[in-house]
Each structure stands twice: as structure tokens, then as C-alpha cells.
C-alpha positions as CSV (number, residue, x, y, z in Angstrom):
1,M,-16.3,-8.9,-13.9
2,Q,-17.7,-12.2,-15.5
3,Q,-18.3,-11.2,-18.8
4,L,-13.9,-10.4,-18.1
5,A,-14.1,-14.0,-17.1
6,A,-16.1,-15.0,-20.0
7,R,-14.2,-13.6,-22.8
8,T,-10.7,-14.6,-20.8
9,A,-11.9,-18.3,-21.4
10,A,-12.8,-17.9,-24.8
11,C,-9.2,-17.0,-25.5
12,V,-8.4,-19.7,-23.7
13,D,-10.5,-21.5,-26.5
14,H,-8.9,-19.5,-29.2
15,V,-5.6,-20.4,-27.8
16,D,-6.4,-24.3,-27.9
17,A,-7.4,-24.2,-31.6
18,V,-4.2,-22.5,-32.6
19,L,-2.4,-25.2,-31.0
20,A,-4.4,-27.6,-32.5
21,R,-3.4,-26.4,-35.7
22,L,0.0,-26.1,-34.8
23,V,0.4,-29.7,-34.1
24,S,-0.9,-31.3,-37.4
25,V,1.2,-29.0,-38.9
26,E,4.1,-30.1,-37.1
27,L,3.3,-33.9,-37.7
28,Q,3.9,-33.4,-41.3
29,S,6.9,-34.9,-42.4
30,W,9.2,-32.7,-44.3
31,Q,12.5,-34.0,-45.0
32,S,14.2,-30.6,-46.4
33,P,16.3,-28.9,-44.0
34,A,14.2,-25.7,-44.1
35,G,11.1,-27.9,-43.0
36,R,12.7,-29.3,-40.0
37,A,13.7,-25.8,-39.4
38,Y,10.3,-24.9,-40.2
39,R,8.7,-27.6,-37.4
40,T,11.4,-26.5,-35.1
41,S,10.4,-23.3,-35.4
42,L,6.3,-23.9,-34.9
43,S,7.5,-26.5,-31.8
44,L,9.1,-23.3,-30.2
45,Q,5.8,-21.3,-30.8
46,A,3.6,-23.9,-29.3
47,A,5.6,-24.2,-26.4
48,S,5.1,-20.2,-26.1
49,L,1.2,-20.7,-27.1
50,R,1.3,-23.5,-24.0
51,R,3.0,-20.8,-21.6
52,S,0.1,-18.2,-22.2
53,R,-2.9,-20.5,-22.0
54,T,-1.6,-21.7,-18.8
55,A,-1.5,-18.2,-17.8
56,L,-4.3,-17.5,-19.3
57,Q,-6.2,-19.7,-17.1
58,E,-4.8,-18.6,-14.1
59,A,-6.2,-15.1,-15.2
60,V,-9.8,-16.7,-15.6
61,A,-9.9,-18.0,-12.2
62,A,-8.5,-14.8,-10.7
63,V,-11.1,-12.7,-11.9
64,L,-13.6,-15.3,-11.2
65,R,-12.5,-14.5,-7.4
66,H,-12.4,-11.2,-7.3
67,A,-15.5,-11.0,-8.8
68,R,-16.6,-14.1,-6.2
69,N,-15.1,-11.3,-3.5
70,V,-16.8,-8.4,-5.3
71,M,-20.3,-9.5,-5.2
72,L,-20.0,-10.8,-1.4
73,P,-21.9,-8.2,1.1
74,P,-19.4,-5.4,3.4
75,G,-18.1,-6.9,6.1
76,R,-18.2,-10.6,5.0
77,P,-15.0,-12.7,5.0
78,G,-14.3,-14.3,1.1
């Protein structure tokens, strides 16, 4: 279970790296209509990734909680 949590946490790190790249591209000042549309699209994708990142962080916490509960001796409350 802890390996699963670590792998999920690594996914959070990957999402962070992708978000950083998206932000750097978003900050470019393209003035054409196509450039503005592209930046808008990137902004929407970044928002979706941020929501996914939050869900992944919640998943890491849930897996770690489950791992702790599984490791407790039978009959002992967690």
C-alpha cells in the first residue's frame, strides 16, 4: 500500500512539472487571435490539471490511511 501511495505521490510531482510548463507557455504574450485562443485552451487544461492534482493528493492521503489501518493488529481501533 505504501508503494502505491509513493507512486501516486510521484504522479502529483509529474502534474506539478506539467503545470509549470503550461504556466510558462501561458505567460508568452501572443497577440494574434490564434495565440489568444491557444492560451485560453492552455488555461482550461491547467485548471483541469489542478483539479486532478487535488484529487491525486487526496488519493495519496486515503491510501496512506488505509495502509496504516491494514498494519494495525486485529481488534485494535485505528
